[in-house]
Jmol script that loads the backbone (N, CA, C; Angstrom):
load data "model"
ATOM      1  N   UNK A   1     141.151-137.061  98.485  1.00  0.00           N
ATOM      2  CA  UNK A   1     141.981-135.963  98.116  1.00  0.00           C
ATOM      3  C   UNK A   1     143.478-136.361  98.758  1.00  0.00           C
ATOM      4  N   UNK A   2     144.598-136.352  97.615  1.00  0.00           N
ATOM      5  CA  UNK A   2     145.628-137.092  97.945  1.00  0.00           C
ATOM      6  C   UNK A   2     146.472-136.195  98.714  1.00  0.00           C
ATOM      7  N   UNK A   3     147.819-136.761  99.148  1.00  0.00           N
ATOM      8  CA  UNK A   3     148.506-135.838  99.958  1.00  0.00           C
ATOM      9  C   UNK A   3     149.135-134.609  99.276  1.00  0.00           C
ATOM     10  N   UNK A   4     149.141-134.828  97.949  1.00  0.00           N
ATOM     11  CA  UNK A   4     149.919-133.576  97.405  1.00  0.00           C
ATOM     12  C   UNK A   4     148.588-132.542  96.620  1.00  0.00           C
ATOM     13  N   UNK A   5     147.457-132.842  96.922  1.00  0.00           N
ATOM     14  CA  UNK A   5     146.235-131.907  96.213  1.00  0.00           C
ATOM     15  C   UNK A   5     146.054-130.778  97.235  1.00  0.00           C
ATOM     16  N   UNK A   6     146.742-130.484  98.295  1.00  0.00           N
ATOM     17  CA  UNK A   6     146.742-129.277  98.903  1.00  0.00           C
ATOM     18  C   UNK A   6     145.104-129.268  99.575  1.00  0.00           C
ATOM     19  N   UNK A   7     144.595-127.934  98.857  1.00  0.00           N
ATOM     20  CA  UNK A   7     143.186-127.556  99.213  1.00  0.00           C
ATOM     21  C   UNK A   7     142.243-128.470  98.424  1.00  0.00           C
ATOM     22  N   UNK A   8     142.589-129.228  97.398  1.00  0.00           N
ATOM     23  CA  UNK A   8     141.827-129.991  96.717  1.00  0.00           C
ATOM     24  C   UNK A   8     141.348-129.517  95.673  1.00  0.00           C
ATOM     25  N   UNK A   9     141.687-127.892  95.145  1.00  0.00           N
ATOM     26  CA  UNK A   9     141.425-127.401  94.165  1.00  0.00           C
ATOM     27  C   UNK A   9     142.694-127.386  92.797  1.00  0.00           C
ATOM     28  N   UNK A  10     142.443-127.922  91.894  1.00  0.00           N
ATOM     29  CA  UNK A  10     143.655-127.942  90.983  1.00  0.00           C
ATOM     30  C   UNK A  10     144.687-126.489  90.578  1.00  0.00           C
ATOM     31  N   UNK A  11     145.809-126.663  90.380  1.00  0.00           N
ATOM     32  CA  UNK A  11     146.667-125.443  90.303  1.00  0.00           C
ATOM     33  C   UNK A  11     146.160-124.643  89.094  1.00  0.00           C
ATOM     34  N   UNK A  12     146.351-123.558  89.134  1.00  0.00           N
ATOM     35  CA  UNK A  12     145.740-122.809  88.032  1.00  0.00           C
ATOM     36  C   UNK A  12     146.625-123.047  86.710  1.00  0.00           C
ATOM     37  N   UNK A  13     146.021-122.739  85.631  1.00  0.00           N
ATOM     38  CA  UNK A  13     146.400-123.125  84.413  1.00  0.00           C
ATOM     39  C   UNK A  13     148.057-121.926  84.395  1.00  0.00           C
ATOM     40  N   UNK A  14     148.988-122.262  83.915  1.00  0.00           N
ATOM     41  CA  UNK A  14     149.677-121.315  83.706  1.00  0.00           C
ATOM     42  C   UNK A  14     151.025-121.118  84.907  1.00  0.00           C
ATOM     43  N   UNK A  15     150.240-122.322  86.186  1.00  0.00           N
ATOM     44  CA  UNK A  15     151.216-122.394  87.244  1.00  0.00           C
ATOM     45  C   UNK A  15     152.820-123.343  86.764  1.00  0.00           C
ATOM     46  N   UNK A  16     153.917-122.563  87.148  1.00  0.00           N
ATOM     47  CA  UNK A  16     154.885-123.306  86.714  1.00  0.00           C
ATOM     48  C   UNK A  16     155.376-124.230  87.961  1.00  0.00           C
ATOM     49  N   UNK A  17     155.925-125.469  87.271  1.00  0.00           N
ATOM     50  CA  UNK A  17     156.646-126.316  88.253  1.00  0.00           C
ATOM     51  C   UNK A  17     158.143-126.851  87.735  1.00  0.00           C
ATOM     52  N   UNK A  18     158.722-127.559  88.890  1.00  0.00           N
ATOM     53  CA  UNK A  18     159.842-127.944  88.304  1.00  0.00           C
ATOM     54  C   UNK A  18     159.809-129.700  88.353  1.00  0.00           C
ATOM     55  N   UNK A  19     160.787-130.208  87.439  1.00  0.00           N
ATOM     56  CA  UNK A  19     160.372-131.538  87.439  1.00  0.00           C
ATOM     57  C   UNK A  19     162.088-131.700  87.371  1.00  0.00           C
ATOM     58  N   UNK A  20     162.268-132.837  88.268  1.00  0.00           N
ATOM     59  CA  UNK A  20     163.748-133.772  88.297  1.00  0.00           C
ATOM     60  C   UNK A  20     163.736-135.044  88.048  1.00  0.00           C
ATOM     61  N   UNK A  21     164.305-135.260  86.697  1.00  0.00           N
ATOM     62  CA  UNK A  21     164.469-136.653  86.244  1.00  0.00           C
ATOM     63  C   UNK A  21     165.870-137.029  86.256  1.00  0.00           C
ATOM     64  N   UNK A  22     166.023-138.453  86.728  1.00  0.00           N
ATOM     65  CA  UNK A  22     166.804-139.204  87.192  1.00  0.00           C
ATOM     66  C   UNK A  22     167.217-140.478  86.259  1.00  0.00           C
ATOM     67  N   UNK A  23     168.129-140.821  85.603  1.00  0.00           N
ATOM     68  CA  UNK A  23     168.234-142.246  85.003  1.00  0.00           C
ATOM     69  C   UNK A  23     169.236-142.229  83.647  1.00  0.00           C
ATOM     70  N   UNK A  24     169.199-142.852  82.957  1.00  0.00           N
ATOM     71  CA  UNK A  24     170.205-143.206  82.268  1.00  0.00           C
ATOM     72  C   UNK A  24     170.118-142.036  81.038  1.00  0.00           C
ATOM     73  N   UNK A  25     170.790-141.413  80.382  1.00  0.00           N
ATOM     74  CA  UNK A  25     170.901-140.359  79.370  1.00  0.00           C
ATOM     75  C   UNK A  25     169.651-140.689  78.601  1.00  0.00           C
ATOM     76  N   UNK A  26     169.763-141.886  77.780  1.00  0.00           N
ATOM     77  CA  UNK A  26     168.565-142.309  77.074  1.00  0.00           C
ATOM     78  C   UNK A  26     167.024-141.999  77.402  1.00  0.00           C
ATOM     79  N   UNK A  27     166.954-142.710  79.020  1.00  0.00           N
ATOM     80  CA  UNK A  27     165.491-142.813  79.768  1.00  0.00           C
ATOM     81  C   UNK A  27     165.200-141.361  80.033  1.00  0.00           C
ATOM     82  N   UNK A  28     165.996-140.453  79.993  1.00  0.00           N
ATOM     83  CA  UNK A  28     165.825-138.978  80.296  1.00  0.00           C
ATOM     84  C   UNK A  28     165.307-138.403  79.184  1.00  0.00           C
ATOM     85  N   UNK A  29     165.974-138.480  78.058  1.00  0.00           N
ATOM     86  CA  UNK A  29     165.712-138.454  77.057  1.00  0.00           C
ATOM     87  C   UNK A  29     164.528-138.001  76.471  1.00  0.00           C
ATOM     88  N   UNK A  30     164.056-139.667  76.695  1.00  0.00           N
ATOM     89  CA  UNK A  30     162.453-139.939  76.240  1.00  0.00           C
ATOM     90  C   UNK A  30     161.687-139.473  77.281  1.00  0.00           C
ATOM     91  N   UNK A  31     161.886-139.452  78.599  1.00  0.00           N
ATOM     92  CA  UNK A  31     161.063-138.828  79.503  1.00  0.00           C
ATOM     93  C   UNK A  31     160.724-137.604  79.364  1.00  0.00           C
ATOM     94  N   UNK A  32     161.545-136.616  78.881  1.00  0.00           N
ATOM     95  CA  UNK A  32     161.690-135.181  78.429  1.00  0.00           C
ATOM     96  C   UNK A  32     160.846-134.885  77.548  1.00  0.00           C
ATOM     97  N   UNK A  33     160.710-135.665  76.603  1.00  0.00           N
ATOM     98  CA  UNK A  33     160.173-135.853  75.121  1.00  0.00           C
ATOM     99  C   UNK A  33     158.744-136.130  75.456  1.00  0.00           C
ATOM    100  N   UNK A  34     158.322-137.004  76.268  1.00  0.00           N
ATOM    101  CA  UNK A  34     157.093-137.265  76.510  1.00  0.00           C
ATOM    102  C   UNK A  34     156.159-136.457  77.350  1.00  0.00           C
ATOM    103  N   UNK A  35     156.942-135.763  78.056  1.00  0.00           N
ATOM    104  CA  UNK A  35     156.541-134.676  78.858  1.00  0.00           C
ATOM    105  C   UNK A  35     155.976-133.520  78.454  1.00  0.00           C
ATOM    106  N   UNK A  36     156.473-133.147  76.883  1.00  0.00           N
ATOM    107  CA  UNK A  36     155.715-131.955  76.019  1.00  0.00           C
ATOM    108  C   UNK A  36     154.337-132.466  75.819  1.00  0.00           C
ATOM    109  N   UNK A  37     153.962-133.512  75.862  1.00  0.00           N
ATOM    110  CA  UNK A  37     152.820-134.360  75.587  1.00  0.00           C
ATOM    111  C   UNK A  37     151.281-133.557  76.725  1.00  0.00           C
ATOM    112  N   UNK A  38     152.068-133.425  77.532  1.00  0.00           N
ATOM    113  CA  UNK A  38     151.387-133.450  78.854  1.00  0.00           C
ATOM    114  C   UNK A  38     151.548-131.864  79.717  1.00  0.00           C
ATOM    115  N   UNK A  39     152.532-131.198  79.608  1.00  0.00           N
ATOM    116  CA  UNK A  39     152.958-130.025  80.205  1.00  0.00           C
ATOM    117  C   UNK A  39     153.411-129.063  79.018  1.00  0.00           C
ATOM    118  N   UNK A  40     153.537-127.827  79.414  1.00  0.00           N
ATOM    119  CA  UNK A  40     153.808-126.708  78.561  1.00  0.00           C
ATOM    120  C   UNK A  40     155.314-126.526  79.018  1.00  0.00           C
ATOM    121  N   UNK A  41     156.320-127.089  78.227  1.00  0.00           N
ATOM    122  CA  UNK A  41     157.849-127.286  78.753  1.00  0.00           C
ATOM    123  C   UNK A  41     158.679-125.768  78.705  1.00  0.00           C
ATOM    124  N   UNK A  42     159.081-125.446  79.550  1.00  0.00           N
ATOM    125  CA  UNK A  42     159.863-124.053  79.119  1.00  0.00           C
ATOM    126  C   UNK A  42     161.007-124.186  78.745  1.00  0.00           C
ATOM    127  N   UNK A  43     161.376-125.122  79.897  1.00  0.00           N
ATOM    128  CA  UNK A  43     163.420-125.397  79.433  1.00  0.00           C
ATOM    129  C   UNK A  43     163.673-126.977  80.083  1.00  0.00           C
ATOM    130  N   UNK A  44     164.415-127.014  79.253  1.00  0.00           N
ATOM    131  CA  UNK A  44     165.317-128.733  79.764  1.00  0.00           C
ATOM    132  C   UNK A  44     166.660-128.520  79.980  1.00  0.00           C
ATOM    133  N   UNK A  45     167.227-128.577  81.006  1.00  0.00           N
ATOM    134  CA  UNK A  45     168.562-128.418  81.028  1.00  0.00           C
ATOM    135  C   UNK A  45     169.291-129.584  80.424  1.00  0.00           C
ATOM    136  N   UNK A  46     170.902-129.084  80.437  1.00  0.00           N
ATOM    137  CA  UNK A  46     171.782-130.198  79.926  1.00  0.00           C
ATOM    138  C   UNK A  46     171.882-131.545  81.170  1.00  0.00           C
ATOM    139  N   UNK A  47     172.091-132.680  80.417  1.00  0.00           N
ATOM    140  CA  UNK A  47     172.265-133.705  81.621  1.00  0.00           C
ATOM    141  C   UNK A  47     173.434-133.559  82.536  1.00  0.00           C
ATOM    142  N   UNK A  48     173.531-133.681  83.887  1.00  0.00           N
ATOM    143  CA  UNK A  48     174.383-133.151  84.586  1.00  0.00           C
ATOM    144  C   UNK A  48     174.780-134.914  85.314  1.00  0.00           C
ATOM    145  N   UNK A  49     175.855-134.985  85.219  1.00  0.00           N
ATOM    146  CA  UNK A  49     176.525-137.016  85.775  1.00  0.00           C
ATOM    147  C   UNK A  49     176.026-136.900  87.218  1.00  0.00           C
ATOM    148  N   UNK A  50     175.897-137.969  87.729  1.00  0.00           N
ATOM    149  CA  UNK A  50     175.513-138.354  88.947  1.00  0.00           C
ATOM    150  C   UNK A  50     176.768-138.592  89.397  1.00  0.00           C
ATOM    151  N   UNK A  51     176.696-138.483  90.927  1.00  0.00           N
ATOM    152  CA  UNK A  51     178.492-138.366  91.558  1.00  0.00           C
ATOM    153  C   UNK A  51     178.901-139.741  91.401  1.00  0.00           C
ATOM    154  N   UNK A  52     180.078-139.814  91.856  1.00  0.00           N
ATOM    155  CA  UNK A  52     180.782-140.970  91.499  1.00  0.00           C
ATOM    156  C   UNK A  52     181.023-141.492  90.048  1.00  0.00           C
ATOM    157  N   UNK A  53     181.056-143.004  89.911  1.00  0.00           N
ATOM    158  CA  UNK A  53     181.429-143.468  88.307  1.00  0.00           C
ATOM    159  C   UNK A  53     179.740-144.206  87.897  1.00  0.00           C
ATOM    160  N   UNK A  54     178.966-143.452  88.829  1.00  0.00           N
ATOM    161  CA  UNK A  54     177.649-144.140  87.733  1.00  0.00           C
ATOM    162  C   UNK A  54     177.237-143.438  86.394  1.00  0.00           C
ATOM    163  N   UNK A  55     176.514-144.058  85.496  1.00  0.00           N
ATOM    164  CA  UNK A  55     176.334-143.891  84.486  1.00  0.00           C
ATOM    165  C   UNK A  55     174.794-143.007  84.100  1.00  0.00           C
ATOM    166  N   UNK A  56     174.451-142.599  85.425  1.00  0.00           N
ATOM    167  CA  UNK A  56     173.269-142.266  85.590  1.00  0.00           C
ATOM    168  C   UNK A  56     173.411-140.458  85.494  1.00  0.00           C
ATOM    169  N   UNK A  57     172.372-139.630  85.136  1.00  0.00           N
ATOM    170  CA  UNK A  57     172.591-138.216  84.676  1.00  0.00           C
ATOM    171  C   UNK A  57     171.150-137.884  85.464  1.00  0.00           C
ATOM    172  N   UNK A  58     171.182-136.457  85.569  1.00  0.00           N
ATOM    173  CA  UNK A  58     170.115-135.814  86.348  1.00  0.00           C
ATOM    174  C   UNK A  58     169.878-134.677  85.177  1.00  0.00           C
ATOM    175  N   UNK A  59     168.198-134.429  84.944  1.00  0.00           N
ATOM    176  CA  UNK A  59     168.138-133.398  84.011  1.00  0.00           C
ATOM    177  C   UNK A  59     166.883-132.584  84.704  1.00  0.00           C
ATOM    178  N   UNK A  60     166.698-131.353  84.501  1.00  0.00           N
ATOM    179  CA  UNK A  60     165.912-130.559  85.135  1.00  0.00           C
ATOM    180  C   UNK A  60     165.143-130.074  84.142  1.00  0.00           C
ATOM    181  N   UNK A  61     163.778-129.750  84.391  1.00  0.00           N
ATOM    182  CA  UNK A  61     162.510-129.541  83.535  1.00  0.00           C
ATOM    183  C   UNK A  61     161.816-128.491  84.371  1.00  0.00           C
ATOM    184  N   UNK A  62     161.411-127.125  83.476  1.00  0.00           N
ATOM    185  CA  UNK A  62     160.660-126.254  84.412  1.00  0.00           C
ATOM    186  C   UNK A  62     159.386-126.441  83.208  1.00  0.00           C
ATOM    187  N   UNK A  63     158.244-126.347  83.634  1.00  0.00           N
ATOM    188  CA  UNK A  63     157.154-126.168  82.645  1.00  0.00           C
ATOM    189  C   UNK A  63     155.889-125.514  83.324  1.00  0.00           C
ATOM    190  N   UNK A  64     154.938-125.177  82.412  1.00  0.00           N
ATOM    191  CA  UNK A  64     153.777-124.665  82.811  1.00  0.00           C
ATOM    192  C   UNK A  64     152.676-125.359  83.094  1.00  0.00           C
ATOM    193  N   UNK A  65     151.456-125.367  83.608  1.00  0.00           N
ATOM    194  CA  UNK A  65     150.563-126.300  83.881  1.00  0.00           C
ATOM    195  C   UNK A  65     149.418-125.845  82.616  1.00  0.00           C
ATOM    196  N   UNK A  66     149.599-125.239  81.781  1.00  0.00           N
ATOM    197  CA  UNK A  66     149.094-124.626  80.354  1.00  0.00           C
ATOM    198  C   UNK A  66     147.782-126.190  80.260  1.00  0.00           C
ATOM    199  N   UNK A  67     146.831-125.811  79.653  1.00  0.00           N
ATOM    200  CA  UNK A  67     145.590-126.988  79.071  1.00  0.00           C
ATOM    201  C   UNK A  67     146.005-127.368  78.107  1.00  0.00           C
ATOM    202  N   UNK A  68     146.690-126.260  76.767  1.00  0.00           N
ATOM    203  CA  UNK A  68     147.235-127.042  75.569  1.00  0.00           C
ATOM    204  C   UNK A  68     148.656-126.829  75.632  1.00  0.00           C
ATOM    205  N   UNK A  69     149.508-128.090  75.634  1.00  0.00           N
ATOM    206  CA  UNK A  69     150.894-128.013  75.639  1.00  0.00           C
ATOM    207  C   UNK A  69     151.339-127.558  74.336  1.00  0.00           C
ATOM    208  N   UNK A  70     152.813-127.267  74.220  1.00  0.00           N
ATOM    209  CA  UNK A  70     153.067-126.886  72.750  1.00  0.00           C
ATOM    210  C   UNK A  70     153.950-127.827  72.227  1.00  0.00           C
ATOM    211  N   UNK A  71     153.821-128.154  71.004  1.00  0.00           N
ATOM    212  CA  UNK A  71     154.497-129.091  70.512  1.00  0.00           C
ATOM    213  C   UNK A  71     155.938-129.083  70.757  1.00  0.00           C
ATOM    214  N   UNK A  72     156.734-130.417  71.175  1.00  0.00           N
ATOM    215  CA  UNK A  72     158.007-130.391  71.360  1.00  0.00           C
ATOM    216  C   UNK A  72     158.971-129.688  70.408  1.00  0.00           C
ATOM    217  N   UNK A  73     160.203-128.952  70.728  1.00  0.00           N
ATOM    218  CA  UNK A  73     161.020-128.513  69.669  1.00  0.00           C
ATOM    219  C   UNK A  73     161.591-129.662  69.030  1.00  0.00           C
ATOM    220  N   UNK A  74     161.897-129.526  68.112  1.00  0.00           N
ATOM    221  CA  UNK A  74     162.729-130.435  66.725  1.00  0.00           C
ATOM    222  C   UNK A  74     163.899-130.803  67.822  1.00  0.00           C
ATOM    223  N   UNK A  75     164.764-130.284  68.501  1.00  0.00           N
ATOM    224  CA  UNK A  75     166.017-130.568  69.426  1.00  0.00           C
ATOM    225  C   UNK A  75     165.750-131.505  70.648  1.00  0.00           C
ATOM    226  N   UNK A  76     164.395-131.587  70.899  1.00  0.00           N
ATOM    227  CA  UNK A  76     163.972-132.628  72.130  1.00  0.00           C
ATOM    228  C   UNK A  76     164.222-133.951  71.370  1.00  0.00           C
ATOM    229  N   UNK A  77     163.819-134.193  70.042  1.00  0.00           N
ATOM    230  CA  UNK A  77     164.070-135.491  69.617  1.00  0.00           C
ATOM    231  C   UNK A  77     165.329-136.236  69.643  1.00  0.00           C
ATOM    232  N   UNK A  78     166.636-135.347  69.405  1.00  0.00           N
ATOM    233  CA  UNK A  78     167.875-136.137  69.870  1.00  0.00           C
ATOM    234  C   UNK A  78     168.408-135.910  71.197  1.00  0.00           C
ATOM    235  N   UNK A  79     167.372-135.641  72.384  1.00  0.00           N
ATOM    236  CA  UNK A  79     167.854-135.779  73.643  1.00  0.00           C
ATOM    237  C   UNK A  79     167.684-134.517  74.313  1.00  0.00           C
ATOM    238  N   UNK A  80     168.021-134.292  75.843  1.00  0.00           N
ATOM    239  CA  UNK A  80     167.399-132.999  76.517  1.00  0.00           C
ATOM    240  C   UNK A  80     168.094-131.624  75.888  1.00  0.00           C
ATOM    241  N   UNK A  81     167.240-130.755  75.979  1.00  0.00           N
ATOM    242  CA  UNK A  81     167.934-129.359  75.431  1.00  0.00           C
ATOM    243  C   UNK A  81     169.012-128.764  76.390  1.00  0.00           C
TER     244      UNK A  81
END
end "model"
wireframe off; spacefill off
backbone 0.3
color backbone group
C-alpha cells in the first residue's frame, strides 16, 4: 500500500480530483491533452504565468475518475482550454 492509497481501496468511479500542471506552455498543453486518455477531464484552466520573469506557466485541471474517459475536445489539440 502506498502512502497515497489511504484505506487501500480505489477511489469510486466519478470521484473528482484536481491536478496542477507546471511547466512550459507547450509542455502543459501536451500533458493536458494526454490526461484525456486516462481521466474524464471536466475543465482545463487558462495558463497562468509563474511569478517573476519565468517562462513557466501553471494550468489547473478538474477531472473525474470515470472508467471510460471522454475523447479530448478539439480545442485541447491547440493548447489548454
